[in-house]
C-alpha positions as CSV (number, residue, x, y, z in Angstrom):
1,M,137.3,75.7,123.0
2,T,133.9,76.0,124.8
3,S,133.2,72.3,124.3
4,E,136.1,71.3,126.4
5,L,135.0,73.3,129.4
6,R,133.5,72.0,132.4
7,R,129.6,71.9,132.3
8,L,127.6,73.1,135.0
9,R,123.9,72.6,135.3
10,N,120.8,73.8,137.1
11,Y,119.5,71.8,139.9
12,I,115.6,71.6,139.7
13,D,113.1,69.2,141.4
14,G,115.8,66.8,142.5
15,E,117.5,66.7,139.3
16,F,120.3,68.5,137.3
17,R,119.2,70.1,134.0
18,D,120.5,72.4,131.2
19,A,118.5,75.7,130.6
20,R,115.4,74.8,128.5
21,D,116.8,76.8,125.5
22,G,120.4,75.6,125.8
23,R,121.9,78.9,126.5
24,T,125.2,79.2,128.6
25,T,127.6,81.6,129.7
26,E,131.4,81.1,130.3
27,V,132.7,81.1,133.8
28,I,136.1,82.9,134.2
29,D,138.9,81.9,136.6
30,P,139.9,85.1,138.2
31,V,143.5,83.9,138.7
32,T,144.1,83.4,134.9
33,G,141.3,85.5,133.4
34,K,140.3,82.5,131.2
35,A,137.2,80.5,131.1
36,Y,137.1,77.2,132.7
37,A,133.5,76.2,132.8
38,T,130.0,76.9,131.3
39,A,126.8,77.5,133.3
40,P,123.2,77.8,132.3
41,L,122.0,81.0,131.1
42,S,118.6,80.3,132.7
43,G,115.4,82.2,131.4
44,A,111.8,82.4,132.3
45,A,110.9,78.5,131.7
46,D,113.7,77.5,134.0
47,V,112.7,79.9,136.7
48,D,109.2,78.7,136.3
49,A,110.2,75.1,136.7
50,A,112.2,75.9,139.9
51,M,109.3,77.7,141.3
52,T,106.8,75.2,140.5
53,A,108.8,72.6,142.2
54,A,109.5,74.6,145.3
55,A,105.8,75.5,145.6
56,A,105.0,71.7,145.1
57,A,107.4,70.6,148.0
58,F,106.5,73.4,150.2
59,P,103.4,71.8,152.2
60,A,105.3,68.7,153.2
61,W,108.4,70.6,154.2
62,R,106.4,73.0,156.3
63,D,104.6,70.3,158.0
64,A,107.8,68.3,158.7
65,T,108.7,68.7,162.4
66,P,111.5,71.0,163.6
67,A,113.3,67.9,164.5
68,T,113.0,66.5,161.1
69,R,114.5,69.8,159.6
70,Q,117.1,69.7,162.3
71,L,118.3,66.4,161.3
72,A,118.3,67.2,157.7
73,L,120.5,70.4,158.4
74,L,122.9,68.5,160.4
75,R,123.3,65.7,157.7
76,I,123.9,68.7,155.2
77,A,126.7,70.0,157.4
78,D,128.2,66.6,157.7
79,A,128.1,66.2,153.9
80,F,130.0,69.5,153.6
81,E,132.6,68.5,156.0
82,E,132.8,65.0,154.6
83,R,133.6,66.3,151.0
84,A,135.3,69.5,152.2
85,D,138.3,68.9,149.9
86,E,136.2,68.9,146.9
87,L,133.9,71.7,148.1
88,L,137.4,73.9,148.9
89,A,138.8,73.2,145.6
90,I,135.8,74.3,143.7
91,E,135.2,77.4,145.6
92,C,138.8,78.3,145.2
93,E,138.7,78.0,141.7
94,N,135.3,79.6,141.6
95,T,136.9,82.8,143.4
96,G,140.8,82.6,143.3
97,K,140.8,82.6,147.2
98,P,143.9,81.2,148.8
99,L,143.2,77.2,149.5
100,E,144.5,76.9,152.9
101,L,143.2,80.2,154.3
102,T,139.7,79.3,153.2
103,R,140.1,76.1,154.7
104,E,140.9,77.6,158.0
105,E,138.7,80.7,158.0
106,E,135.7,80.0,156.0
107,L,134.9,76.2,156.1
108,P,134.5,76.1,159.9
109,M,132.2,79.1,159.8
110,M,129.9,77.7,157.2
111,L,129.6,74.3,159.1
112,E,128.9,76.0,162.4
113,Q,126.3,78.3,160.8
114,I,124.5,75.4,159.3
115,R,124.8,73.6,162.7
116,F,123.6,76.5,164.6
117,F,120.2,76.9,162.2
118,A,119.7,73.2,162.8
119,G,119.4,73.7,166.5
120,A,117.4,77.0,166.2
121,A,114.9,75.2,164.2
122,R,113.7,73.7,167.4
123,M,114.0,77.0,169.5
124,L,111.4,79.4,168.0
125,E,110.1,81.7,170.5
126,G,106.8,83.5,171.1
127,K,104.6,85.0,173.8
128,S,103.0,82.3,176.1
129,A,99.3,81.5,175.8
130,G,97.0,83.7,178.0
131,E,93.7,85.2,178.4
132,Y,94.3,88.9,177.5
133,M,90.5,89.3,177.0
134,S,88.1,87.6,179.6
135,G,86.7,84.5,178.1
136,L,89.2,84.3,175.3
137,T,92.7,82.6,175.1
138,S,95.3,83.9,172.5
139,F,98.4,82.4,171.3
140,V,100.9,83.0,168.7
141,R,102.0,80.8,165.8
142,R,105.3,81.5,164.1
143,E,105.1,79.9,160.6
144,P,107.3,79.6,157.6
145,I,106.7,82.0,154.8
146,G,106.7,79.9,151.7
147,V,108.9,79.8,148.8
148,C,112.0,81.8,149.0
149,A,113.9,83.4,146.0
150,Q,117.4,83.9,147.0
151,V,120.3,85.6,145.3
152,A,123.9,85.0,146.8
153,P,126.9,87.3,145.9
154,W,130.4,86.4,144.5
155,N,132.5,87.4,147.4
156,Y,131.7,84.3,149.5
157,P,129.7,82.1,147.2
158,V,129.3,79.1,149.4
159,M,129.2,80.8,152.8
160,M,126.5,83.5,151.7
161,A,124.5,80.7,150.2
162,V,124.6,79.0,153.8
163,W,123.5,82.4,155.4
164,K,120.5,82.2,153.1
165,F,119.3,78.7,152.8
166,A,120.2,77.3,156.3
167,P,117.6,79.8,158.1
168,A,115.1,79.5,155.2
169,L,115.2,75.6,155.4
170,A,115.2,75.5,159.2
171,A,112.1,77.6,159.4
172,G,110.3,75.2,157.0
173,N,110.5,77.3,153.8
174,T,111.5,76.0,150.3
175,V,114.3,77.6,148.3
176,V,115.3,78.5,144.9
177,L,118.8,79.9,145.0
178,K,120.7,81.9,142.3
179,P,124.4,82.3,142.6
180,S,126.4,84.8,141.1
181,D,126.9,84.5,137.4
182,T,130.8,84.7,137.9
183,T,130.9,82.2,140.9
184,P,128.2,79.4,140.1
185,A,130.3,76.3,140.4
186,S,130.4,75.8,144.4
187,A,126.5,76.4,144.6
188,V,126.1,73.5,141.9
189,F,128.2,71.2,143.9
190,A,126.5,72.2,147.1
191,A,123.1,71.1,145.3
192,E,124.5,67.6,144.9
193,L,125.3,67.4,148.6
194,I,122.1,69.0,149.8
195,G,119.9,67.3,147.2
196,A,121.1,63.9,148.6
197,V,119.5,64.8,151.9
198,L,116.3,66.8,151.2
199,P,113.1,66.0,149.5
200,K,113.2,66.9,145.8
201,G,111.9,70.5,145.2
202,V,112.9,71.7,148.6
203,F,116.2,73.2,147.3
204,N,116.9,74.3,143.9
205,V,119.5,76.1,142.0
206,V,119.1,78.4,139.1
207,C,122.2,79.7,137.4
208,G,122.1,82.8,135.2
209,H,122.8,86.7,135.2
210,R,121.1,89.7,136.6
211,D,118.1,89.1,134.2
212,T,117.6,85.7,135.8
213,G,117.5,87.4,139.3
214,R,114.9,89.7,138.1
215,L,112.9,86.9,136.9
216,M,112.9,85.2,140.4
217,V,111.8,88.1,142.1
218,E,109.1,89.0,139.5
219,H,107.7,85.5,139.7
220,E,104.4,85.1,141.2
221,V,105.2,82.1,143.4
222,P,107.8,83.4,145.9
223,A,106.6,84.9,149.2
224,M,110.0,86.3,150.0
225,A,113.1,87.7,148.1
226,S,116.4,87.6,149.7
227,I,119.7,89.2,148.2
228,T,123.1,90.0,149.1
229,G,124.5,92.6,146.7
230,S,124.9,96.2,145.8
231,V,122.8,98.9,146.8
232,R,121.5,99.4,143.3
233,A,120.6,95.7,143.1
234,G,118.9,95.9,146.4
235,M,116.7,98.9,145.3
236,E,115.7,97.1,142.3
237,V,114.7,94.0,144.2
238,A,112.6,96.0,146.8
239,A,111.1,97.9,144.0
240,S,110.1,94.8,141.9
241,A,109.1,93.0,145.3
242,A,106.8,95.8,146.1
243,K,104.4,95.3,142.9
244,D,103.0,92.1,144.7
245,L,104.2,92.8,148.3
246,K,106.7,90.2,148.5
247,R,108.8,90.2,151.8
248,V,112.3,91.4,151.1
249,H,115.5,90.8,153.1
250,L,118.4,92.9,151.9
251,E,122.3,92.8,152.9
252,L,123.9,95.3,150.8
253,G,127.1,97.4,150.7
254,G,129.2,98.8,153.5
255,K,131.7,101.5,154.3
256,A,133.0,100.4,157.7
257,P,134.6,103.1,159.8
258,C,137.5,102.0,162.4
259,L,138.0,104.9,164.9
260,V,141.4,104.7,166.1
261,F,141.8,106.9,169.3
262,G,145.0,108.2,170.9
263,D,144.9,105.8,173.7
264,A,144.5,102.8,171.3
265,D,146.9,99.9,171.4
266,L,148.6,100.8,168.1
267,D,150.1,97.5,167.3
268,A,146.9,95.6,167.9
269,A,144.9,98.3,165.9
270,V,147.4,98.3,162.9
271,E,147.2,94.3,162.7
272,G,143.5,94.1,163.1
273,I,142.7,96.8,160.5
274,R,145.4,95.4,158.1
275,D,144.0,91.8,158.5
276,A,140.4,93.0,158.2
277,G,141.0,95.5,155.4
278,F,142.8,93.2,153.1
279,F,141.2,89.9,153.8
280,N,139.6,88.3,150.7
281,A,141.1,91.2,148.7
282,G,138.8,93.6,150.6
283,Q,135.7,92.1,148.9
284,D,133.8,92.1,152.1
285,C,131.1,94.5,153.1
286,T,132.3,94.7,156.6
287,A,135.9,95.2,155.5
288,A,138.1,97.6,157.5
289,T,138.7,100.0,154.6
290,R,137.9,103.4,156.2
291,V,140.1,104.5,159.0
292,L,139.8,107.4,161.2
293,V,142.7,108.3,163.5
294,Q,143.2,110.8,166.1
295,D,145.7,113.6,165.5
296,S,148.1,112.5,168.2
297,V,148.9,108.9,166.8
298,H,147.9,109.5,163.1
299,D,151.6,109.6,161.7
300,A,152.7,106.8,163.9
301,F,149.7,104.7,162.8
302,V,150.1,105.4,159.1
303,E,153.7,104.7,159.2
304,A,153.1,101.3,160.9
305,L,150.2,100.5,158.6
306,V,152.0,101.1,155.5
307,K,154.9,98.7,156.8
308,A,152.2,96.1,157.9
309,A,150.6,96.4,154.2
310,G,154.0,95.6,152.8
311,E,154.1,92.3,154.5
312,V,150.9,91.3,152.7
313,R,151.0,89.2,149.5
314,T,148.4,88.5,147.0
315,G,148.8,85.6,144.7
316,D,147.9,82.3,143.4
317,V,145.4,80.0,145.2
318,T,148.2,77.4,146.0
319,D,150.7,79.9,147.1
320,P,150.8,79.3,151.2
321,D,152.2,82.6,151.9
322,C,149.5,84.8,150.1
323,F,147.0,86.6,152.1
324,Y,144.5,87.2,149.4
325,G,143.9,86.2,145.8
326,P,142.5,88.2,142.7
327,L,139.5,90.6,142.5
328,N,136.5,88.6,141.3
329,N,136.3,89.8,137.5
330,A,137.6,92.1,135.0
331,S,135.0,94.7,135.4
332,H,135.5,94.8,139.2
333,L,139.3,95.2,138.8
334,E,138.6,98.2,136.6
335,K,136.2,99.7,139.2
336,V,138.6,99.3,142.2
337,A,141.5,100.5,140.0
338,G,139.3,103.5,139.0
339,F,138.8,104.7,142.6
340,V,142.6,105.0,143.1
341,D,143.3,106.4,139.6
342,R,140.7,109.3,140.2
343,L,142.1,110.3,143.5
344,P,142.1,114.3,144.2
345,A,145.3,115.9,144.3
346,H,145.4,116.3,148.1
347,A,145.3,112.5,148.5
348,K,148.4,110.3,148.8
349,V,149.1,106.7,147.8
350,Q,151.5,105.6,150.5
351,T,151.8,101.9,149.0
352,G,150.2,100.1,146.3
353,G,147.8,101.7,144.2
354,H,148.4,99.3,140.9
355,R,147.7,95.8,139.4
356,V,149.8,93.2,140.2
357,G,151.1,90.6,137.3
358,D,149.9,90.5,133.6
359,Q,147.1,87.9,134.0
360,G,144.2,87.5,136.2
361,Y,142.8,90.2,138.4
362,F,145.3,90.9,141.1
363,Y,145.5,94.4,142.8
364,A,148.2,95.6,145.4
365,P,147.4,96.1,149.0
366,T,147.1,99.9,149.1
367,V,146.8,102.6,151.6
368,V,145.7,106.0,150.9
369,T,146.1,109.1,153.2
370,G,145.2,113.0,153.0
371,L,141.6,112.4,152.3
372,R,138.6,114.5,153.0
373,Q,135.1,113.6,154.1
374,D,133.4,114.4,150.8
375,D,135.8,112.5,148.7
376,E,134.5,110.0,146.4
377,I,136.6,107.0,147.9
378,I,135.3,108.0,151.3
379,Q,131.7,108.2,150.4
380,N,131.5,105.1,148.1
381,E,132.3,101.5,148.7
382,V,135.5,100.4,146.9
383,F,135.2,96.7,147.8
384,G,138.9,96.0,147.1
385,P,142.1,95.9,149.0
386,V,142.3,99.7,149.7
387,I,142.5,101.3,153.0
388,T,141.8,104.9,153.4
389,V,143.1,107.0,156.4
390,Q,141.6,110.3,157.7
391,R,142.9,112.4,160.6
392,F,140.4,113.7,163.1
393,S,140.8,115.8,166.3
394,D,138.1,115.0,168.9
395,D,135.4,112.5,169.6
396,A,132.7,114.7,167.9
397,Q,134.5,114.9,164.7
398,A,135.2,111.2,164.6
399,L,131.6,110.5,165.1
400,E,130.2,112.9,162.5
401,W,132.6,111.6,159.9
402,A,132.3,107.9,160.9
403,N,128.2,108.4,160.5
404,G,128.6,110.7,157.5
405,V,128.1,108.1,154.8
406,D,125.1,106.3,153.2
407,Y,126.1,103.1,154.6
408,A,125.5,101.6,158.1
409,L,126.6,98.0,158.1
410,A,129.6,97.7,160.5
411,S,132.0,99.8,162.3
412,S,134.9,99.4,165.2
413,V,136.4,101.5,168.0
414,W,140.0,101.2,168.9
415,T,140.6,102.5,172.5
416,T,141.4,101.5,176.0
417,D,138.8,103.9,177.6
418,H,135.7,101.8,178.5
419,K,133.6,104.7,178.8
420,R,134.5,106.1,175.4
421,A,134.0,102.8,173.8
422,M,130.5,102.6,175.4
423,R,129.7,106.1,174.3
424,M,130.8,105.5,170.6
425,S,128.8,102.0,170.5
426,K,125.7,103.7,171.4
427,A,126.4,106.7,168.9
428,L,127.6,104.9,166.0
429,D,124.9,104.4,163.4
430,F,125.9,100.9,162.3
431,G,124.4,97.5,162.8
432,C,127.6,96.0,164.4
433,V,130.1,97.8,166.4
434,W,133.4,95.9,167.2
435,I,135.6,97.3,170.1
436,N,139.4,96.5,169.6
437,T,138.7,94.1,167.0
438,H,137.0,94.0,163.5
439,I,135.4,91.5,161.4
440,P,134.7,88.5,163.5
441,L,131.2,87.0,163.3
442,V,129.4,84.3,165.3
443,G,126.3,82.4,164.5
444,E,124.5,83.2,167.6
445,M,124.7,87.0,166.8
446,P,122.9,89.0,164.0
447,H,124.5,90.6,161.2
448,G,122.7,93.3,159.3
449,G,122.7,97.0,158.6
450,F,120.6,100.3,158.5
451,K,120.4,103.0,155.7
452,K,121.5,102.0,152.3
453,S,123.2,98.8,153.9
454,G,119.8,97.3,153.7
455,Y,117.4,95.6,156.4
456,G,116.9,92.2,157.8
457,K,119.2,90.2,159.8
458,D,121.5,87.4,158.7
459,L,122.8,84.7,161.4
460,S,121.2,84.4,164.9
461,A,117.8,83.9,166.0
462,Y,116.9,87.2,164.4
463,G,117.9,85.6,161.0
464,L,115.8,82.8,161.6
465,E,112.8,85.0,162.6
466,D,113.2,86.8,159.3
467,Y,112.1,83.6,157.4
468,T,109.1,83.3,159.4
469,R,105.5,85.0,159.8
470,V,103.4,85.5,162.8
471,K,99.8,84.4,163.3
472,H,97.6,85.1,166.2
473,V,95.0,82.4,167.3
474,M,92.3,83.3,169.5
475,T,89.6,80.8,170.9
476,A,86.6,81.1,173.1
477,L,87.0,79.3,176.4
């Protein structure tokens, strides 16, 4: 059976390679629950080869002009666009995402983000040169860090890879990227497109599981480690990187509160929260899955949300009417179902709360009410198509509960009162606050959280700066 599966390979120093010791792992289609490919289970020798290649390529890429790096990124974006049908087919097999929805929602974003960083490569800013001490002129150089070890997640395999490699390459760094062990196929295909543009060794892909990622972070070559993943994984990376003082960039979990006030446009709030809660099967760290609703509109909101959830379909990637596909893997399906199965007696499942079908990892759109602030499902990230609703009385209680979790990535406020919206946007302890919308992101604005949601920014000029170091140069006149 295994010999008939598609064979994925690492991309190291400009060529595709198997793992040195020949080990592989099966890649499972989440729609069917069956293996469709094998990927290298990379070990220390593979990681070392990739790091060595990236280190050798760094001086020339560092010294390339910003215009050269810009042109390379623009060509990468063009290659992604020209072969979009292939890329999308692989990504949807990789993840089970609906094909047309992924074409409409994810492809334009990743192209725009690569092109944004292409332009940003030529727009690094710093203080102007000046004489801050008599007889001496100072100026600031902003330089690339070096080799970057990057670990991408399984919820948006290609787009999150773009968020990592695009700013790193734009700033003049070289990259060793590890995709998730459950979704490596699109990163391997992307390596084919990127490798046709960049000098060998500038961009490398190493497949493997958690231990492969550990080997990358522990390796002596990288100057920076970047990961999008769980809080646990982020803590492990930070601890490991601390041993030799590597720079760390962490985009971790979320538990986004959506505050719906009595004066909100309920129709818009219901539609926006439903879409932002169930998109990608809720497998999004900014997903609108923790809703707090004011007393005066709570019952009407719940009734409307339950009805709206009933209009959401999950299904096969080729079904044009499905809104989201399966959960990523069997263990994650078990985790999501476990949150619902362990609900306390005071909670009520208004709709959903069960697996869909007898194959693959599908879970029904779910709405749960009657919850308390200290309930497990309120405090911990579910990362599935489960929206919880809490009832609050006033602004103070809404803020207390919204901020009363360990995560601090994203949030939203639904109100027609401008002053309230401004007060809430100041007081909410989250890296992003949306007002009367939830989940849109643009390349020009930063994305990143506080507390256990990590640190560092993706997207925007801030994201580019995270992949640079600052040097002061002073010269006597």
